[in-house]
N, C-alpha and C positions, 0 to 999 in steps of 0.2 A: 503494499499501499505507499509506507514511506518513495519508494522507488517508483511509483506509479506518476507519485507527490510531486516528488524531486522533479521528474522528467514535464509533466504541463508547466510549471514554473519555470524549467529551459526554455522550451518552446513559445513563454509566452515573455519570454528573456529576450528572445530571438528575434520574437517579433514586434518587438518594442523598440530594440537599438535597430533595427530595417528602419519603422515608423518616426523613429522621432529623431534617424539621422537624415531624413526626409524631411520631416519639418524642422529647416531652422532659419536665421532672418530672411535668406535669400527666399522660399518656401512664403513665408508672411508680407514679400516685399514685390514677387512674381503675380500671387493671387492677388493682392487688393492694388498692382498695377492695372495688370489685361479686366478685371474686373471696372474699372472707372474705364476703360479703352470700350469694353468688347456690351457692359452691361448684361442684359437677362442673355444675352446669347452666350456667355462665357461658359456658361452651366454648359453648353455641348461639348465644351474644348475641356469641363474634368471629367465630362461624360466617358467622351474617346480616353484620355490622359488612364482613366481607369482601368477600360478594356485592355488597352498596349501593356501598362503597369502591372496586370494578372500576367499574358500573357508572358510575358518576360521574365517576371518572379519564380512564376510555376516550370518554365523551362528550365531555369536556370539551377535553382536547388535542389532538386530533382537531381541536373546532373550530376551535382558537385557532391549528390549524397550515395549515388549510382556507383561515380569514378569513385571515390572517396579520396579526392584529390583537391585543393581549391586550385582557383582558378588561372590561376599561373601554372602551373604544372600542367595542367589539362593542354593547357595553349601551348606547352612546349613538347609534351609529348604531338601534339597533334602537328609540330610545324618547328623545328627545335629554334628558337631565338623569338618566335611571338611570342610567349611567355615573357618574356623582357621588353616586349612591344608594349605587350598590356601592359605591364604593370607600371614603366614610365608612362603612361597613359594617366590610369588612374593615381597613382603618386603625385603625377602633376596637377589635375584635379582636383586629388582629397586636398592637398595644401592650398591650392587657389581658394578654395572650398571654405578650408578652414581660417584662412585667411579672416576670411568676410563674418562666421561666425562668432568668432572672438570679439569683431565689433559688436555683431548683433548683443553680446554680450556685456561690451562695455557701455551700448544705448541706452540697457535695457538697465542698471545699475543706475544709470544717471537718471532713469526716470524714474528711479526706488528712488534713490538717497540720495538725487542734489550734486555726486561726485563723480568729475571729468570721466569721460567716454573712457580717454587712454587710462585713465586708473582702473577704474572700473572693470576694463579688459584686464590687466592686469591681475588682480585680483581676479577673477573667473579663470585665467588662464591657472592661476594656483589651487581651486578647487578642483581644475577636471586634472590636472597632475594630482591633487593627493588621492583622487579617485583608484588609481593605479600605483599607489606605495603601501598600502593596506593589505592587509592578506585577504586572501579570497577576493582578490580585484575583480573579477570577473565577474564573481556572484554578485560582488556591491552593484557592478557595470549594469546586469539588469536590472536589477532595484531599483535604483536611480532613474532609469531611465523609464519604468515603471509607472512610477511615483508622478514624474513631470511630467511623466507623457498622460495621463490624467487628468493632472493641476490645467494641463495646456486645454484641453478639452475642456473643461470644466466650465472653466471661466471665459471661452471663445462662447460656450451653449448662450451665455452669460445675456452677453456683449448680443450675438444675433439675436434673444427676445426684444432688446431692448429697441433693439434699430429699427423692429419689425417692415422686414424685406419684406416684395411682391413675390410669395412665394409661388403663386399661381402663372402668373408670368414665368417663374427660371426655370419651373417643370415644362412651360409647353416651348420657350426656347432651346432646352437642353436637348428636345430633337426635332425642334426646328429653330435653328439660328437664322437671323437673318444676316451673318454674315459666316464666312468661317475663315479661321487668322492661323496658320501654322507657324507662324514663331510663337505664338502662343501654345500652341500643342505640343513642338517642340520641347520649348521650356522650360515646361511642364512636367512632360516627364522626363527632362534631364535635369531636373530638379527633385523630380518624386525618384526614380529607378535607372538617372545615367551615374555617368562613371561609377565611384565605389558603393553607392549606394546599395545598389543592385544586388551587391555580396556581400555586404553587413551581416545579413542574420544567414546566410547561406554558410558562409563559414565561421560563424561561431558555431552554431551545431554542428559542423562537422570538429573544430576543436574540441568540444566537448563528446563527441563522438558517436555524435547522432547520424550515423549512416548504413550502405546497404541497402536490401529490396527490404529486408525488414521494415522500417521506418518510411520507408515513401508517405504512409496514411500522416504519419506526423507533420511530416518536411511538408505535404499538402497545406497543411490544419496551419501551418507556421506563416506558412508564405502569405495566404490568402488573410490570414488576420493581420500580419503585419502592411499590407494593401489598402485591407479594411480601418483602419488605426489611422493610417497617413488621408487616406478618401474620407472621413467623419471629416477630421479637422476639417479638411479643405473645403469642403462644400459647410461649413457652420460659415467659417472664417469669408466663402465667399456671399453666401448671405446675407450675411452679415454687414459686407462691404456695404452690397448693393441696395439694402436698407438706407445706407447712407447718399449713396449714390442718386437713389430714385428722388431724394428730398431736394437735387440741386446741390448738395454742399460740394465744394470742392476743397480737392484731399492736397494737401501738402507736400509736395514734388518730394523735397528732401525726406516728407518721413513719411510715405501714404498709409502704410501700418495704426501706428499710432492718430492719424487723421479716422482714424476709424473706429475706434476704439475711444476717443475723444469725444469725436459728433455724436456716438450712441451714447455713452452713460458718464458727459460731463470729467469732470476729474476723476470722478472714480474708476472708470472705464481706462481714462489715462494712466492711473495707477497699474490695473489689471493690465494693458498694455506691456507696460514693463516688467511682469509679472511672467507674461505668458512669452515677452520677447528672449527673459533671460533662459528662458525653463527652455522654448525652443533651438538657441545659440547653443548654451553650454550641455545640452546632451547632441547635438551634433558635433560640437567640436571632440568630445570621448567616442563618436561611432566613427568619424572618421580620419583620426587618428589611430583608433586601433586596427578600422579595416585596411587603413592605408598598409600598416605596416605587417599585417597578416598579406601583403602580396610580394612582400619581401624576405620576411623569414626562413622560405624554406631553400632560398638563396646561398644563403651564408651559416653554417652554425654557431658563427658568430650572432648571427644579429638573434637565431633563433633562439639562444642559450639567453641574449640579453632584451626580447619580449619588449617587456614590462620597461626598460633603461631608453629603449628606440620609444616607444609609445611616447615618456616622457618628454622627450627630444624632441618628436613633431610636434607635440602641443607649444611647448617651448618654443621653438625658430616663429610660430606661427602668430602669438602673442608677441615675440619679438618685431617679427615685423610691420604688425599691427599698429603696436606705438609705436614705430617711427616714421611709417609709411600713410596709414589710414587710406581709407576701404567704401567709394562714393556707391551708390543705391545703383547707379545702371552696371556698375561693376557686377556687385550679385547678380543679375540680372543676364549678363551675357555669359556668363560663368555657368551656368544654369542651361544655357543653349548650347554652347561646347560639350557641356556636359552631355548634351543630350546627341552628341553627335558620336558618344563612345558607346552608347547603348546599341548599335545596329555593328558594331565591330565584336562587340564583345558577345553577341546575343549570338552571330553566325557563326562561331567559332565553338560555344556550344552546342549549338545544334549539328555541327559537324561531325564533334567528335561523339556525341550522342547514337552516333551511328558506326561508330570503330570500335570494333571488338577489340580489340589492345590495350581501351579505355573502356570500355564500359563491360566486357564481359560478353554475357548471353542475355544481359539487358535487351529490351524491345521498347524501348521511344515511341510511346502513342502518336496514331499515325496525324490526328488534329492537332496534336499539341508541336506538332513539325511544320503542320502546313501553316497553323495560327502563329508561330514561331518565325518562320519566313515571309509574313504577312510583312511582321512586325516589323521586322529589318526592312525589306524592300520601304514598306510607308516609311518609317525613320530619316532609312535614309535618301530618298526625294526630298520629304518633308526639308530635312537638317541642309540640303545643299540651296532649295529653296529657299530658307529662311537665311539663309548667310549673304546668299549675294542680293537679297531686296529688303528680308527683313531688319537686320541688324541697326542699318543705320538709323528707323526710325528712333530706337532706346538714345540715342543721343541728339536727338531735334532739341 
């Protein structure tokens, strides 16, 4: 019974690690930014992104579990050197995102306590580092993600109700939008399952020994739960922003999500934003650091032995870069769209690997999952190129 309970805790921990990795400052900024641009039609973007997220997560998590190898080793087995390329992209994206996450943590503490964003970022970096310095660090990481995940969702639900959004219009436009925005879809998918985020939960489960055919049921449930948690948060945040935008209120371009919370619930809403922003940021710092290092630890015995210290170093570097340079809102959105371009490559590698006997043995990957995955690869590659060529300049207008 205890084993079943600890297994359930682990699967929930992996789901929340992925979901809270996805729910970072960029997530909050992207959602409010595009809601202001697209209004109720942004519901369609969320619907499409959820479908893509489920297809990507299910495929990738299952293949990691079946092969009993992390993604970089799967890629290197498929084509020598490919794992190094994938890892370089993931770690670079993770570092860029983490600088934004640290910036968000600084912004959250600034709202809550009035300290400067840079000082708040420094203190938040120390909190994140502290998680990895305690005994049972991975269990602490799981519980930390769960508690703050529930806090973020609960507070956002409160703000959503105070904003009184036009829910009926949002439902209709989710299926019949006025406009379809490729950049918004690519950015949202990139921010939810792009780059390192896709692998956060899969690598966490593998780390804890959840692997092989007998674990596929658990893996499926954890993957669906992860997407569900991130999607619930996004839907509530979208509705909160829509309620504010529908009243004709202009959002502050320097901090769109803060405008939503403050406009919907006054000063209390502004303080709630501080809690949500800090929670979103610091959990993403933890998830990005853990997952990024999981992509390089199999390349070196030294990294594997001192994994904890490499994670600490990753967080320290992200914090120091922000404290010395800073990070504007537009870059958070840009990194999300660039992270979306990593997804087609990563998912394509995993789909090919799913049909290689030397990687998955006698396992037969479901045909519908392969087809679903291939459609996502093609769609994301196409939308990614279109958005890069035509859409990204919009971010800097």
